[in-house]
Backbone as numpy.savetxt, mean C-alpha at the origin, in Angstrom:
# Nx Ny Nz CAx CAy CAz Cx Cy Cz
5.93 -13.15 7.26 5.38 -12.14 7.28 5.88 -10.86 7.21
5.60 -9.92 6.34 6.51 -8.67 6.26 5.61 -7.45 6.92
6.41 -6.73 7.16 5.58 -5.49 8.11 4.76 -4.85 7.32
4.51 -4.92 6.12 3.28 -4.49 5.52 2.29 -4.99 5.38
2.43 -6.52 5.83 1.26 -7.47 5.49 0.05 -6.82 5.69
-0.03 -6.19 7.09 -1.54 -5.59 7.73 -2.14 -4.56 6.67
-1.35 -3.98 6.00 -1.58 -2.98 4.94 -2.13 -3.52 3.51
-1.17 -4.56 3.23 -1.62 -5.41 2.09 -3.11 -5.96 2.26
-3.50 -6.50 3.56 -4.91 -7.50 3.92 -5.78 -6.18 3.86
-5.29 -4.89 4.39 -6.29 -3.71 4.18 -7.02 -3.41 3.12
-5.73 -3.27 1.87 -5.94 -3.16 0.79 -7.14 -3.94 0.06
-6.60 -5.11 0.34 -7.28 -6.64 -0.41 -8.91 -6.62 0.29
-8.99 -6.18 1.37 -10.37 -6.28 1.96 -11.21 -5.05 1.74
-10.57 -4.38 1.24 -11.30 -3.02 0.73 -11.89 -3.53 -0.45
-11.37 -3.80 -1.64 -11.83 -4.29 -2.46 -12.11 -3.39 -3.75
-11.65 -2.40 -3.72 -12.01 -0.66 -4.38 -10.64 -1.37 -5.93
-11.17 -0.74 -6.96 -10.34 -0.71 -8.04 -9.23 -0.08 -7.82
-9.71 1.16 -7.11 -8.22 2.01 -6.99 -8.56 2.88 -5.47
-7.61 2.49 -4.70 -7.53 3.21 -3.23 -6.25 4.33 -3.33
-6.80 5.23 -2.85 -5.62 6.32 -2.31 -5.54 6.76 -0.88
-4.04 5.79 -0.41 -4.21 6.62 1.25 -2.95 7.07 1.19
-2.93 7.98 2.38 -2.09 8.93 2.66 -0.84 8.06 3.55
0.41 8.65 3.59 1.45 8.36 4.18 0.74 7.57 5.74
0.34 8.87 6.54 -0.57 8.87 7.54 -1.46 7.40 7.62
-2.24 7.54 6.88 -3.05 6.49 7.10 -2.33 4.90 6.79
-1.15 5.02 5.89 -0.59 3.61 5.77 0.18 3.51 7.19
0.58 4.23 8.01 1.43 4.08 8.82 0.51 3.64 10.16
-0.78 4.14 10.26 -1.92 3.78 11.03 -2.39 2.40 10.67
-2.35 1.77 9.63 -2.85 0.69 9.28 -1.67 -0.44 9.34
-0.36 -0.07 9.10 0.49 -1.17 9.00 1.46 -1.10 10.25
1.48 0.05 11.16 1.92 -0.10 12.67 3.37 0.57 12.28
3.55 0.65 10.91 4.95 1.32 10.90 5.06 2.34 9.80
6.14 3.23 9.97 6.02 4.57 8.92 6.43 4.17 7.40
5.92 4.71 6.49 6.42 4.28 5.04 7.85 4.90 4.86
8.80 3.89 4.46 10.15 4.43 4.32 10.64 3.93 3.12
12.05 4.26 2.67 12.48 3.87 1.49 12.35 1.78 1.09
12.25 1.36 2.20 12.07 0.01 1.99 10.70 -0.32 1.29
10.02 0.60 1.36 8.51 0.50 0.80 8.47 0.14 -0.51
9.48 0.52 -1.30 9.79 0.20 -2.75 10.14 -1.22 -3.00
10.76 -1.81 -2.17 11.31 -3.27 -1.92 9.96 -3.92 -1.86
9.46 -3.61 -0.75 8.30 -4.35 0.11 6.68 -4.57 -1.05
6.75 -3.34 -1.79 5.61 -3.33 -2.57 5.33 -4.53 -3.46
6.28 -5.09 -3.97 6.49 -6.41 -5.00 5.42 -7.29 -4.26
5.18 -7.56 -3.06 4.56 -8.29 -2.17 2.99 -8.09 -2.29
2.76 -6.85 -2.71 1.15 -6.60 -3.01 0.64 -7.49 -4.08
1.17 -7.86 -5.16 0.65 -8.21 -6.10 0.13 -9.79 -5.90
0.54 -10.18 -4.65 -0.07 -11.71 -4.30 -1.18 -11.25 -3.73
-1.92 -10.03 -3.47 -2.99 -10.06 -2.90 -3.56 -9.45 -4.08
-3.46 -9.36 -5.42 -4.23 -8.92 -6.40 -4.37 -7.45 -6.70
-3.07 -6.76 -6.11 -2.88 -5.57 -5.97 -1.71 -4.99 -6.38
-1.59 -3.92 -7.10 -0.14 -3.32 -7.51 -0.22 -1.67 -6.71
0.92 -1.47 -6.44 1.13 0.18 -6.10 1.25 1.15 -7.23
0.44 1.65 -7.38 0.74 2.94 -8.44 1.61 3.85 -8.55
1.13 5.12 -8.47 1.74 6.52 -8.14 1.86 6.90 -6.95
3.35 7.06 -6.46 3.63 7.24 -5.23 4.10 8.66 -5.22
3.13 9.67 -4.40 3.42 11.21 -4.28 3.93 11.52 -3.35
5.28 12.04 -3.50 6.34 12.16 -2.17 5.56 13.83 -1.87
4.90 15.10 -2.80 4.33 15.91 -2.74 2.97 16.01 -1.97
2.54 15.19 -2.35 0.87 14.91 -1.69 1.16 13.93 -0.39
2.12 13.55 -0.36 2.50 12.27 0.85 1.26 10.86 0.64
0.97 10.28 -0.52 0.03 9.45 -0.96 0.54 8.43 -1.67
-0.09 7.15 -1.43 0.23 6.06 -2.58 -1.13 5.55 -2.97
-1.00 5.32 -4.59 -2.51 4.88 -4.99 -2.61 3.25 -5.64
-3.09 2.71 -5.07 -3.08 1.27 -5.15 -3.97 0.95 -6.03
-3.84 0.05 -7.32 -4.66 -0.56 -8.14 -4.89 -1.83 -8.05
-5.92 -2.51 -8.25 -6.76 -3.57 -8.75 -6.03 -4.25 -9.67
-5.80 -5.24 -9.68 -4.92 -5.82 -11.11 -5.76 -6.61 -11.71
-6.10 -6.95 -12.87 -6.79 -7.65 -13.82 -6.81 -9.18 -13.54
């Protein structure tokens, strides 16, 4: 289990085609702040049927997209 597993499960349970979360929301869900390692961990998300889309440092948001 990775440190972002709670986040992946949250995204999957949400079931939306597209889900936009702030860095603060991600920290609250995952229990850890988003950091540079997120770029490595985001590959795990495909196992849950989603992929990380745009990561905005300016807006401090991440968009998650459901895979076909």
